[in-house]
VOBA-1610 file (N, C-alpha, C; in pm, whole numbers, padded with zeros to 5 digits, always signed):
BEGIN
Unk-03403-03701+00060Unk-03475-03578+00025Unk-03526-03511+00152Unk-03507-03383+00156Unk-03552-03308+00273Unk-03687-03246+00244Unk-03791-03294+00308Unk-03925-03237+00293Unk-03967-03181+00428Unk-03931-03056+00450Unk-03950-02997+00582Unk-04092-02945+00598Unk-04151-02970+00712Unk-04284-02921+00741Unk-04276-02837+00869Unk-04317-02713+00857Unk-04308-02623+00971Unk-04433-02637+01057Unk-04418-02696+01176Unk-04532-02711+01268Unk-04498-02653+01404Unk-04391-02576+01410Unk-04349-02520+01538Unk-04437-02403+01577Unk-04469-02397+01704Unk-04540-02281+01756Unk-04441-02184+01815Unk-04486-02105+01909Unk-04397-02011+01977Unk-04331-02086+02091Unk-04212-02138+02070Unk-04146-02224+02168Unk-04120-02154+02301Unk-04076-02028+02303Unk-04057-01964+02433Unk-04185-01961+02516Unk-04299-01940+02448Unk-04425-01935+02521Unk-04461-02072+02576Unk-04428-02177+02499Unk-04462-02312+02544Unk-04374-02357+02658Unk-04249-02317+02655Unk-04154-02362+02755Unk-04144-02269+02875Unk-04214-02157+02868Unk-04206-02061+02977Unk-04267-02116+03105Unk-04228-02060+03217Unk-04276-02111+03346Unk-04416-02059+03374Unk-04498-02145+03432Unk-04632-02108+03471Unk-04649-02130+03621Unk-04728-02049+03683Unk-04758-02066+03825Unk-04877-02161+03835Unk-04848-02291+03856Unk-04953-02391+03853Unk-05050-02375+03969Unk-05002-02327+04081Unk-05093-02306+04195Unk-05194-02197+04162Unk-05145-02091+04092Unk-05235-01983+04054Unk-05333-02030+03948Unk-05283-02116+03856Unk-05372-02167+03751Unk-05482-02252+03811Unk-05444-02333+03915Unk-05544-02419+03979Unk-05648-02336+04053Unk-05606-02221+04104Unk-05698-02134+04178Unk-05788-02054+04086Unk-05766-02064+03954Unk-05851-01994+03859Unk-05811-01851+03835Unk-05683-01819+03853Unk-05634-01685+03828Unk-05659-01648+03682Unk-05736-01540+03653Unk-05769-01506+03514Unk-05646-01470+03430Unk-05543-01411+03493Unk-05423-01375+03419Unk-05354-01498+03362Unk-05341-01601+03451Unk-05278-01724+03407Unk-05365-01797+03306Unk-05495-01794+03324Unk-05587-01859+03231Unk-05576-01798+03092Unk-05565-01665+03087Unk-05547-01598+02958Unk-05416-01638+02892Unk-05312-01651+02974Unk-05182-01691+02921Unk-05189-01831+02860Unk-05255-01923+02930Unk-05271-02059+02879Unk-05350-02059+02749Unk-05454-01978+02743Unk-05537-01973+02622Unk-05457-01921+02503Unk-05370-01822+02528Unk-05287-01769+02418Unk-05192-01876+02366Unk-05135-01956+02458Unk-05045-02065+02417Unk-05119-02167+02332Unk-05240-02203+02374Unk-05319-02301+02299Unk-05357-02249+02162Unk-05388-02120+02153Unk-05422-02061+02023Unk-05304-02066+01928Unk-05184-02044+01982Unk-05065-02046+01897Unk-05032-02188+01849Unk-05067-02286+01932Unk-05047-02424+01889Unk-05142-02457+01775Unk-05266-02411+01786Unk-05366-02440+01683Unk-05340-02361+01555Unk-05291-02238+01567Unk-05269-02154+01451Unk-05125-02103+01451Unk-05030-02186+01410Unk-04890-02143+01407Unk-04869-02035+01303Unk-04794-01935+01340Unk-04767-01825+01250Unk-04652-01862+01157Unk-04669-01835+01024Unk-04560-01866+00931Unk-04442-01775+00955Unk-04324-01832+00960Unk-04204-01754+00984Unk-04125-01734+00858Unk-04038-01635+00855Unk-03958-01610+00736Unk-03851-01717+00718Unk-03825-01751+00591Unk-03720-01845+00555Unk-03608-01767+00487Unk-03489-01779+00537Unk-03377-01705+00481Unk-03320-01782+00363Unk-03321-01723+00244Unk-03269-01788+00125Unk-03119-01770+00118Unk-03055-01831+00015Unk-02910-01826+00003Unk-02862-01683-00021Unk-02945-01602-00085Unk-02904-01465-00113Unk-02920-01372+00006Unk-02969-01426+00120Unk-02985-01345+00239Unk-03121-01279+00250Unk-03210-01302+00149Unk-03341-01240+00152Unk-03437-01327+00232Unk-03532-01263+00297Unk-03631-01335+00375Unk-03748-01371+00286Unk-03782-01500+00283Unk-03893-01548+00205Unk-04004-01589+00302Unk-04123-01534+00283Unk-04236-01568+00366Unk-04318-01674+00295Unk-04326-01792+00354Unk-04398-01903+00294Unk-04537-01909+00354Unk-04638-01895+00271Unk-04776-01897+00318Unk-04808-02036+00373Unk-04884-02040+00481Unk-04909-02167+00549Unk-04997-02261+00468Unk-05082-02207+00377Unk-05169-02294+00301Unk-05089-02374+00199Unk-05144-02491+00159Unk-05076-02576+00064Unk-05110-02535-00078Unk-05021-02563-00175Unk-05052-02534-00315Unk-05173-02613-00363Unk-05238-02562-00467Unk-05353-02631-00524Unk-05316-02769-00576Unk-05187-02791-00604Unk-05143-02920-00655Unk-05183-03036-00564Unk-05192-03007-00436Unk-05225-03113-00340Unk-05366-03166-00362Unk-05453-03084-00423Unk-05591-03126-00446Unk-05616-03166-00591Unk-05512-03161-00674Unk-05529-03198-00815Unk-05514-03348-00834Unk-05589-03401-00930Unk-05577-03542-00966Unk-05504-03559-01099Unk-05499-03454-01179Unk-05426-03455-01305Unk-05349-03323-01318Unk-05244-03328-01400Unk-05163-03208-01422Unk-05126-03200-01570Unk-05161-03089-01633Unk-05124-03061-01772Unk-04998-02977-01770Unk-04889-03029-01825Unk-04760-02962-01822Unk-04725-02912-01963Unk-04716-02781-01980Unk-04677-02722-02108Unk-04525-02709-02109Unk-04459-02785-02196Unk-04312-02786-02200Unk-04262-02764-02342Unk-04327-02674-02415Unk-04287-02644-02553Unk-04161-02558-02554Unk-04061-02600-02631Unk-03937-02523-02645Unk-03941-02448-02778Unk-04031-02351-02785Unk-04060-02280-02909Unk-03995-02141-02905Unk-03873-02129-02962Unk-03797-02004-02955Unk-03744-01966-03094Unk-03720-01837-03112Unk-03662-01791-03238Unk-03510-01799-03231Unk-03442-01743-03330Unk-03296-01753-03338Unk-03225-01677-03227Unk-03297-01590-03154Unk-03239-01515-03042Unk-03276-01575-02907Unk-03348-01686-02908Unk-03388-01749-02782Unk-03509-01685-02719Unk-03586-01608-02797Unk-03707-01542-02747Unk-03828-01628-02784Unk-03925-01646-02693Unk-04043-01727-02725Unk-04117-01673-02846Unk-04155-01763-02936Unk-04227-01723-03056Unk-04374-01696-03025Unk-04437-01615-03111Unk-04575-01574-03086Unk-04673-01690-03091Unk-04644-01791-03175Unk-04738-01903-03186Unk-04749-01981-03056Unk-04649-01968-02971Unk-04654-02036-02841Unk-04763-01975-02753Unk-04789-01845-02769Unk-04891-01778-02689Unk-05028-01838-02716Unk-05060-01858-02845Unk-05190-01913-02882Unk-05207-02055-02830Unk-05101-02133-02836Unk-05109-02271-02789Unk-05133-02275-02638Unk-05062-02189-02564Unk-05082-02182-02418Unk-05225-02141-02386Unk-05279-02045-02458Unk-05416-02000-02432Unk-05518-02109-02464Unk-05494-02186-02572Unk-05585-02295-02607Unk-05583-02405-02500Unk-05464-02436-02449Unk-05453-02539-02346Unk-05521-02492-02217Unk-05504-02365-02184Unk-05571-02311-02066Unk-05722-02319-02081Unk-05772-02294-02202Unk-05916-02302-02227Unk-05967-02443-02205Unk-05888-02543-02247Unk-05926-02682-02228Unk-05934-02716-02080Unk-05830-02676-02005Unk-05823-02710-01863Unk-05936-02644-01785Unk-05974-02522-01823Unk-06074-02448-01745Unk-06218-02479-01786Unk-06240-02529-01909Unk-06377-02544-01957Unk-06420-02688-01980Unk-06328-02778-02013Unk-06367-02916-02041Unk-06413-02986-01914Unk-06522-03063-01924Unk-06579-03127-01806Unk-06487-03230-01744Unk-06402-03294-01826Unk-06311-03396-01773Unk-06198-03337-01690Unk-06154-03215-01727Unk-06036-03158-01663Unk-06066-03039-01571Unk-06180-02974-01587Unk-06206-02847-01519Unk-06190-02855-01368Unk-06242-02959-01304Unk-06243-02966-01158Unk-06121-03037-01099Unk-06059-03126-01177Unk-05955-03211-01119Unk-05815-03185-01173Unk-05804-03108-01283Unk-05674-03091-01348Unk-05611-02957-01314Unk-05479-02959-01296Unk-05402-02838-01275Unk-05320-02806-01398Unk-05254-02693-01396Unk-05177-02646-01512Unk-05038-02605-01466Unk-04936-02649-01539Unk-04798-02614-01506Unk-04725-02573-01632Unk-04628-02486-01616Unk-04543-02442-01728Unk-04400-02481-01696Unk-04339-02558-01786Unk-04202-02605-01768Unk-04116-02545-01877Unk-04016-02467-01840Unk-03941-02390-01938Unk-03795-02373-01898Unk-03712-02338-01997Unk-03572-02308-01971Unk-03552-02163-01928Unk-03655-02082-01941Unk-03645-01941-01904Unk-03641-01925-01753Unk-03580-01817-01708Unk-03578-01786-01565Unk-03716-01737-01522Unk-03737-01722-01392Unk-03866-01675-01343Unk-03899-01537-01398Unk-03801-01448-01400Unk-03825-01312-01451Unk-03869-01315-01597Unk-03798-01393-01679Unk-03832-01401-01820Unk-03967-01469-01841Unk-03997-01567-01758Unk-04125-01637-01770Unk-04242-01545-01737Unk-04230-01469-01628Unk-04337-01376-01591Unk-04351-01264-01694Unk-04240-01219-01751Unk-04246-01117-01857Unk-04318-01170-01980Unk-04290-01295-02016Unk-04356-01358-02130Unk-04506-01370-02108Unk-04546-01417-01989Unk-04687-01433-01959Unk-04759-01299-01951Unk-04694-01200-01890Unk-04755-01068-01878Unk-04775-01004-02015Unk-04675-01017-02102Unk-04687-00960-02237Unk-04797-01028-02317Unk-04830-01152-02280Unk-04936-01227-02348Unk-05071-01210-02280Unk-05075-01124-02177Unk-05196-01097-02099Unk-05248-01225-02031Unk-05154-01307-01985Unk-05186-01429-01912Unk-05141-01410-01768Unk-05231-01429-01673Unk-05196-01414-01533Unk-05113-01533-01485Unk-05007-01503-01409Unk-04920-01609-01359Unk-04997-01704-01268Unk-05097-01653-01196Unk-05173-01734-01102Unk-05262-01836-01171Unk-05271-01831-01305Unk-05345-01933-01379Unk-05275-02068-01369Unk-05146-02067-01334Unk-05067-02189-01327Unk-05054-02235-01182Unk-05065-02364-01163Unk-05046-02421-01029Unk-04898-02433-00996Unk-04814-02446-01098Unk-04670-02460-01075Unk-04594-02404-01195Unk-04478-02347-01166Unk-04385-02301-01269Unk-04251-02371-01246Unk-04205-02443-01347Unk-04073-02508-01342Unk-03982-02426-01432Unk-03892-02350-01371Unk-03809-02255-01446Unk-03662-02299-01448Unk-03585-02234-01534Unk-03440-02257-01545Unk-03408-02404-01571Unk-03485-02466-01661Unk-03464-02605-01700Unk-03476-02702-01583Unk-03552-02663-01481Unk-03568-02748-01363Unk-03486-02702-01245Unk-03421-02587-01255Unk-03340-02537-01144Unk-03422-02476-01033Unk-03549-02440-01062Unk-03634-02379-00961Unk-03779-02420-00983Unk-03855-02431-00875Unk-03997-02463-00880Unk-04073-02358-00800Unk-04180-02306-00857Unk-04261-02203-00792Unk-04408-02244-00793Unk-04483-02193-00693Unk-04627-02216-00685Unk-04696-02079-00679Unk-04737-02024-00792Unk-04799-01891-00793Unk-04920-01884-00701Unk-04927-01778-00622Unk-05039-01758-00531Unk-05023-01828-00398Unk-04917-01905-00380Unk-04899-01978-00254Unk-04771-01939-00183Unk-04657-01953-00251Unk-04527-01919-00192Unk-04485-01782-00245Unk-04483-01683-00158Unk-04445-01547-00199Unk-04352-01484-00097Unk-04276-01386-00144Unk-04190-01308-00056Unk-04267-01189-00004Unk-04200-01107+00078Unk-04267-00993+00143Unk-04323-00894+00041Unk-04252-00872-00070Unk-04297-00776-00171Unk-04397-00831-00270Unk-04444-00953-00249Unk-04538-01014-00341Unk-04473-01094-00452Unk-04340-01094-00460Unk-04269-01170-00561Unk-04276-01319-00529Unk-04283-01400-00633Unk-04289-01545-00612Unk-04164-01596-00544Unk-04181-01687-00451Unk-04069-01748-00380Unk-04057-01893-00423Unk-03936-01938-00443Unk-03912-02075-00487Unk-03950-02174-00376Unk-03974-02297-00416Unk-04003-02403-00321Unk-03876-02432-00241Unk-03873-02404-00111Unk-03750-02423-00033Unk-03710-02569-00018Unk-03808-02659-00018Unk-03776-02801-00006Unk-03710-02854-00133Unk-03758-02809-00248Unk-03695-02849-00374Unk-03553-02793-00382Unk-03535-02670-00339Unk-03403-02608-00341Unk-03306-02685-00252Unk-03353-02727-00135Unk-03267-02803-00044Unk-03236-02942-00101Unk-03333-02999-00171Unk-03315-03132-00229Unk-03208-03131-00339Unk-03215-03037-00433Unk-03122-03037-00546Unk-02985-02978-00510Unk-02973-02921-00390Unk-02846-02860-00351Unk-02739-02964-00319Unk-02775-03091-00316Unk-02680-03198-00284Unk-02565-03201-00386Unk-02441-03190-00334Unk-02318-03194-00414Unk-02317-03089-00526Unk-02376-02976-00499Unk-02380-02868-00598Unk-02266-02771-00572Unk-02163-02776-00657Unk-02049-02687-00642Unk-02050-02578-00747Unk-02124-02473-00722Unk-02147-02368-00822Unk-02017-02299-00864Unk-01935-02258-00767Unk-01813-02184-00799Unk-01715-02269-00879Unk-01696-02394-00836Unk-01604-02482-00907Unk-01650-02511-01049Unk-01781-02528-01068Unk-01835-02554-01201Unk-01818-02434-01293Unk-01841-02315-01239Unk-01828-02194-01321Unk-01688-02180-01378Unk-01588-02200-01294Unk-01450-02189-01340Unk-01413-02299-01438Unk-01460-02421-01410Unk-01423-02534-01495Unk-01491-02526-01631Unk-01618-02490-01634Unk-01690-02477-01761Unk-01625-02372-01850Unk-01589-02259-01790Unk-01526-02153-01868Unk-01392-02200-01925Unk-01317-02272-01845Unk-01186-02321-01890Unk-01202-02424-02002Unk-01297-02517-01988Unk-01317-02619-02090Unk-01365-02559-02222Unk-01452-02461-02213Unk-01507-02400-02334Unk-01405-02315-02408Unk-01303-02269-02337Unk-01203-02182-02399Unk-01069-02251-02420Unk-01070-02383-02415Unk-00950-02461-02442Unk-00968-02538-02572Unk-00877-02521-02666Unk-00884-02588-02795Unk-00842-02734-02782Unk-00859-02810-02890Unk-00822-02952-02888Unk-00674-02972-02860Unk-00594-02876-02899Unk-00450-02887-02876Unk-00407-02843-02738Unk-00504-02801-02655Unk-00473-02760-02519Unk-00441-02613-02506Unk-00457-02537-02612Unk-00427-02394-02608Unk-00546-02318-02552Unk-00517-02222-02462Unk-00621-02142-02399Unk-00648-02018-02482Unk-00775-01997-02521Unk-00812-01878-02599Unk-00849-01764-02505Unk-00847-01641-02558Unk-00881-01526-02474Unk-01032-01508-02468Unk-01076-01417-02379Unk-01218-01397-02356Unk-01290-01345-02481Unk-01223-01266-02562Unk-01288-01207-02679Unk-01329-01311-02782Unk-01256-01421-02789Unk-01288-01527-02886Unk-01363-01643-02824Unk-01410-01626-02700Unk-01482-01733-02632Unk-01616-01759-02699Unk-01655-01886-02714Unk-01785-01916-02777Unk-01905-01892-02686Unk-01880-01863-02558Unk-01989-01839-02464Unk-01968-01709-02388Unk-02075-01656-02333Unk-02071-01533-02253Unk-02170-01546-02138Unk-02133-01501-02022Unk-02216-01515-01902Unk-02352-01446-01921Unk-02458-01518-01888Unk-02594-01465-01893Unk-02640-01439-01749Unk-02615-01320-01701Unk-02645-01287-01562Unk-02795-01285-01534Unk-02876-01245-01631Unk-03020-01235-01610Unk-03083-01371-01586Unk-03032-01474-01654Unk-03090-01608-01642Unk-03025-01692-01533Unk-02915-01644-01475Unk-02845-01720-01372Unk-02912-01702-01236Unk-02902-01804-01154Unk-02953-01799-01018Unk-02873-01899-00934Unk-02898-01909-00804Unk-02815-01998-00720Unk-02807-02143-00767Unk-02905-02190-00844Unk-02904-02328-00891Unk-02906-02338-01043Unk-02859-02235-01111Unk-02851-02239-01257Unk-02740-02145-01304Unk-02638-02202-01368Unk-02530-02123-01428Unk-02563-02110-01576Unk-02590-01990-01623Unk-02637-01969-01760Unk-02536-01888-01842Unk-02524-01927-01970Unk-02436-01858-02064Unk-02509-01835-02196Unk-02473-01725-02263Unk-02513-01707-02402Unk-02419-01789-02490Unk-02473-01852-02593Unk-02390-01923-02690Unk-02367-01829-02808Unk-02244-01779-02820Unk-02212-01684-02925Unk-02178-01754-03056Unk-02114-01869-03049Unk-02075-01944-03169Unk-02099-02092-03143Unk-02213-02142-03193Unk-02250-02281-03164Unk-02159-02381-03236Unk-02083-02336-03335Unk-01991-02427-03406Unk-01866-02457-03324Unk-01841-02377-03220Unk-01719-02395-03140Unk-01744-02457-03003Unk-01870-02465-02962Unk-01899-02518-02830Unk-01889-02670-02830Unk-01865-02726-02713Unk-01855-02872-02699Unk-01993-02931-02671Unk-02013-03054-02717Unk-02141-03120-02698Unk-02159-03162-02552Unk-02284-03191-02516Unk-02318-03223-02377Unk-02243-03347-02329Unk-02240-03452-02409Unk-02172-03575-02368Unk-02024-03553-02342Unk-01960-03472-02426Unk-01818-03442-02410Unk-01794-03363-02282Unk-01876-03262-02257Unk-01862-03182-02135Unk-01888-03265-02010Unk-01991-03350-02016Unk-02024-03433-01900Unk-01908-03526-01864Unk-01845-03584-01966Unk-01733-03675-01941Unk-01615-03602-01879Unk-01584-03484-01930Unk-01471-03407-01877Unk-01497-03360-01734Unk-01620-03325-01703Unk-01654-03280-01568Unk-01650-03396-01469Unk-01695-03514-01510Unk-01691-03629-01421Unk-01547-03670-01390Unk-01458-03654-01486Unk-01318-03684-01463Unk-01259-03593-01356Unk-01321-03475-01338Unk-01275-03380-01238Unk-01359-03387-01110Unk-01445-03488-01101Unk-01526-03505-00981Unk-01643-03410-00971Unk-01685-03351-01083Unk-01796-03257-01085Unk-01914-03320-01157Unk-02026-03335-01087Unk-02144-03398-01145Unk-02258-03297-01147Unk-02321-03284-01263Unk-02427-03184-01280Unk-02509-03220-01404Unk-02609-03140-01429Unk-02690-03153-01550Unk-02651-03039-01645Unk-02606-03076-01764Unk-02566-02977-01865Unk-02666-02980-01978Unk-02710-02866-02025Unk-02803-02866-02138Unk-02794-02737-02219Unk-02811-02756-02349Unk-02826-02643-02440Unk-02976-02624-02461Unk-03020-02502-02462Unk-03164-02477-02467Unk-03193-02349-02546Unk-03324-02325-02565Unk-03373-02205-02631Unk-03313-02190-02770Unk-03330-02295-02851Unk-03283-02295-02990Unk-03131-02278-02996Unk-03061-02346-02908Unk-02914-02348-02902Unk-02853-02212-02876Unk-02929-02122-02815Unk-02876-01988-02785Unk-02828-01977-02640Unk-02856-02077-02556Unk-02815-02074-02417Unk-02752-02207-02377Unk-02657-02198-02285Unk-02600-02314-02217Unk-02632-02298-02069Unk-02695-02400-02009Unk-02733-02392-01868Unk-02683-02515-01794Unk-02625-02491-01677Unk-02575-02598-01591Unk-02653-02591-01460Unk-02718-02701-01425Unk-02797-02708-01304Unk-02753-02829-01222Unk-02795-02841-01095Unk-02752-02954-01012Unk-02790-03090-01070Unk-02718-03192-01029Unk-02739-03327-01080Unk-02881-03376-01053Unk-02938-03341-00939Unk-03071-03387-00903Unk-03182-03300-00960Unk-03145-03200-01040Unk-03244-03108-01096Unk-03258-03131-01246Unk-03378-03123-01295Unk-03410-03122-01438Unk-03559-03105-01449Unk-03607-03078-01566Unk-03751-03062-01583Unk-03824-03194-01558Unk-03763-03305-01602Unk-03825-03435-01582Unk-03824-03474-01434Unk-03712-03449-01366Unk-03705-03484-01225Unk-03792-03393-01139Unk-03819-03272-01185Unk-03909-03184-01111Unk-04050-03241-01108Unk-04092-03308-01215Unk-04224-03371-01216Unk-04231-03484-01115Unk-04124-03560-01104Unk-04120-03667-01005Unk-04116-03613-00863Unk-04054-03496-00847Unk-04054-03432-00716Unk-04196-03393-00675Unk-04275-03343-00771Unk-04413-03306-00741Unk-04492-03427-00694Unk-04461-03545-00746Unk-04526-03667-00699Unk-04487-03697-00555Unk-04357-03689-00525Unk-04309-03719-00390Unk-04361-03616-00290Unk-04361-03490-00330Unk-04396-03382-00237Unk-04547-03368-00218Unk-04623-03377-00328Unk-04766-03348-00322Unk-04854-03467-00360Unk-04793-03584-00379Unk-04867-03707-00408Unk-04948-03696-00537Unk-04898-03623-00635Unk-04963-03613-00765Unk-04899-03717-00856Unk-04970-03824-00885Unk-04915-03938-00957Unk-04858-03897-01092Unk-04736-03942-01121Unk-04673-03912-01250Unk-04756-03967-01365Unk-04821-04079-01345Unk-04904-04140-01449Unk-05026-04055-01483Unk-05058-03958-01399Unk-05171-03868-01425Unk-05125-03731-01472Unk-05002-03725-01522Unk-04949-03601-01579Unk-04948-03610-01731Unk-04985-03500-01797Unk-04987-03491-01942Unk-04886-03385-01985Unk-04778-03427-02049Unk-04671-03335-02089Unk-04688-03302-02237Unk-04697-03175-02269Unk-04718-03130-02407Unk-04586-03075-02461Unk-04536-03139-02568Unk-04407-03107-02626Unk-04421-03079-02775Unk-04311-03032-02835Unk-04302-03023-02980Unk-04226-03142-03034Unk-04199-03143-03164Unk-04123-03252-03224Unk-03974-03240-03194Unk-03930-03121-03156Unk-03791-03097-03118Unk-03791-03018-02989Unk-03670-02997-02934Unk-03663-02920-02811Unk-03521-02904-02761Unk-03509-02876-02632Unk-03377-02861-02570Unk-03311-02998-02559Unk-03187-03001-02511Unk-03115-03128-02503Unk-03168-03220-02393Unk-03265-03173-02314Unk-03331-03261-02217Unk-03461-03317-02272Unk-03481-03303-02403Unk-03606-03345-02467Unk-03632-03494-02448Unk-03528-03575-02460Unk-03543-03720-02445Unk-03592-03758-02305Unk-03548-03684-02204Unk-03594-03711-02067Unk-03742-03677-02051Unk-03786-03574-02124Unk-03924-03528-02110Unk-04023-03619-02182Unk-03979-03683-02290Unk-04073-03761-02371Unk-04090-03903-02319Unk-03993-03954-02246Unk-04002-04091-02195Unk-04038-04089-02047Unk-04108-04193-02004Unk-04148-04202-01865Unk-04290-04254-01851Unk-04341-04252-01728Unk-04474-04306-01700Unk-04586-04207-01732Unk-04551-04081-01757Unk-04653-03980-01786Unk-04703-03993-01930Unk-04814-03926-01960Unk-04864-03920-02096Unk-04796-03805-02170Unk-04776-03821-02299Unk-04707-03720-02378Unk-04789-03687-02502Unk-04810-03559-02526Unk-04876-03512-02648Unk-04775-03429-02726Unk-04745-03471-02849Unk-04645-03404-02932Unk-04716-03324-03040Unk-04694-03194-03041Unk-04752-03105-03141Unk-04657-03094-03259Unk-04705-03128-03377Unk-04621-03127-03497Unk-04609-02986-03553Unk-04492-02960-03614Unk-04466-02834-03687Unk-04476-02710-03598Unk-04453-02727-03470Unk-04454-02612-03379Unk-04311-02568-03347Unk-04227-02664-03309Unk-04086-02636-03280Unk-04004-02681-03401Unk-03966-02587-03485Unk-03895-02620-03608Unk-03746-02647-03585Unk-03691-02584-03483Unk-03548-02599-03455Unk-03525-02614-03306Unk-03455-02722-03268Unk-03423-02744-03128Unk-03274-02738-03103Unk-03229-02804-02997Unk-03088-02802-02960Unk-03029-02942-02953Unk-03102-03044-03003Unk-03059-03182-02986Unk-02927-03215-03056Unk-02893-03142-03163Unk-02767-03173-03233Unk-02644-03142-03148Unk-02663-03070-03037Unk-02552-03042-02946Unk-02550-03139-02828Unk-02631-03245-02834Unk-02636-03342-02725Unk-02523-03443-02736Unk-02513-03508-02850Unk-02410-03610-02871Unk-02377-03619-03020Unk-02270-03693-03053Unk-02227-03705-03192Unk-02323-03792-03272Unk-02365-03905-03216Unk-02455-03996-03286Unk-02597-03980-03233Unk-02695-04004-03320Unk-02835-03990-03283Unk-02884-04122-03223Unk-02915-04121-03095Unk-02961-04242-03026Unk-03105-04229-02978Unk-03181-04134-03034Unk-03317-04112-02985Unk-03404-04236-03000Unk-03387-04310-03111Unk-03470-04429-03133Unk-03446-04535-03027Unk-03327-04532-02963Unk-03297-04630-02858Unk-03348-04585-02721Unk-03385-04459-02710Unk-03426-04404-02580Unk-03576-04375-02576Unk-03627-04315-02683Unk-03768-04278-02689Unk-03850-04396-02740Unk-03951-04440-02669Unk-04031-04557-02712Unk-04111-04528-02839Unk-04118-04628-02926Unk-04196-04616-03049Unk-04334-04679-03029Unk-04434-04619-03091Unk-04571-04672-03088Unk-04619-04697-02945Unk-04581-04609-02855Unk-04625-04621-02716Unk-04767-04568-02701Unk-04853-04637-02626Unk-04989-04586-02603Unk-04990-04460-02518Unk-04877-04428-02457Unk-04869-04308-02373Unk-04833-04184-02454Unk-04806-04200-02584Unk-04764-04088-02668Unk-04867-04069-02779Unk-04914-03945-02795Unk-05009-03911-02901Unk-04956-03791-02979Unk-04993-03783-03106Unk-04947-03676-03194Unk-05065-03591-03238Unk-05037-03462-03256Unk-05142-03368-03292Unk-05083-03257-03378Unk-05160-03207-03470Unk-05114-03098-03556Unk-05094-02971-03475Unk-04994-02893-03513Unk-04967-02768-03443Unk-05076-02665-03460Unk-05164-02683-03562Unk-05275-02590-03587Unk-05403-02636-03519Unk-05392-02731-03427Unk-05510-02787-03360Unk-05581-02682-03275Unk-05712-02695-03268Unk-05792-02605-03185Unk-05800-02658-03042Unk-05867-02582-02957Unk-05881-02623-02817Unk-05959-02754-02807Unk-06061-02771-02891Unk-06139-02896-02887Unk-06055-03015-02933Unk-05965-02992-03030Unk-05875-03099-03076Unk-05781-03141-02964Unk-05729-03043-02890Unk-05638-03073-02779Unk-05711-03152-02671Unk-05835-03113-02641Unk-05914-03186-02541Unk-05938-03329-02586Unk-05964-03347-02716Unk-05989-03480-02769Unk-05869-03572-02758Unk-05749-03520-02789Unk-05630-03605-02785Unk-05590-03635-02641Unk-05617-03544-02548Unk-05590-03571-02407Unk-05679-03684-02356Unk-05805-03685-02397Unk-05896-03793-02358Unk-05853-03924-02423Unk-05805-03914-02548Unk-05763-04034-02621Unk-05645-04102-02553Unk-05543-04023-02516Unk-05424-04083-02455Unk-05456-04134-02315Unk-05555-04076-02250Unk-05599-04127-02119Unk-05664-04264-02133Unk-05751-04277-02230Unk-05820-04405-02250Unk-05722-04514-02296Unk-05626-04475-02382Unk-05532-04572-02435Unk-05447-04635-02326Unk-05420-04558-02219Unk-05337-04610-02111Unk-05418-04671-01999Unk-05551-04670-02016Unk-05636-04732-01916Unk-05644-04658-01785Unk-05629-04524-01787Unk-05627-04446-01663Unk-05752-04360-01648Unk-05854-04381-01730Unk-05974-04299-01720Unk-06054-04336-01595
//
């Protein structure tokens, strides 16, 4: 993993020649020059980082608030309608969770807030803005099913737009063949069992340009009865030497392909490695159903709170032919708690304290 830390000063100034005899004689010009060099060492200026698209990203020198957090509340509800648009009830749940984090004595000073979603950054900010929720209320945004990580208020571009975490982008870029995957996925989706190639008009998928980015290939699912399941696609891609994360999301209305080292679950582990925020001190809030990465999100060392009757329809039926959730998701785990979808902010605070005590992490 590449975790780059920029500590470089102005190298030309440091390596430039100095007249040591003049400096010894107390020449004020040389003394001023030395002082400027020392100031630059103490206060290095942040430099622009060139992204893959050729745009300059200015990374603020201060660290994200995550570095000072002891707990992290992660909202990972996959609550979408038949068109893949976030449902209104999700807004109320997000606001109630925010109220808990900001007002409860146990979480107010030490807990951070993160939003983990299959939506792109643009769609996520549009959703929050329409709900009158400021993006800066969140310490981290995990977008595109784990394809990108953002820190609102910390990493920004020149125009004020949020900039992705460059270290995370470099980490997940390992063995990421975007062009080859795009061609292969399209070919596999448009090839029948008999090996016949269908035309574009009858294709079960369509390119979703708005949700696509350098680390996420996104498609609209036009006919979910014709698409191939995740396990089948994964097997065919591995036979061709292509390894990646494939998932259906947003109520089976989208197909997203991201790098092998990227996912919403792995993004949480990255936050531990990068910012030393213990996974065991993370609280992931889910519904009873979700995207095809739901099993990865519910299992692990973190605490999980499942809200009942919130996500009525997910995408899990497109994961595999047989249902193996009981073999993957732990039963009667002290790290998992259940709560009604109509719960109030005080109810949410209560169940968070309950799951903390049950795991002995209070």
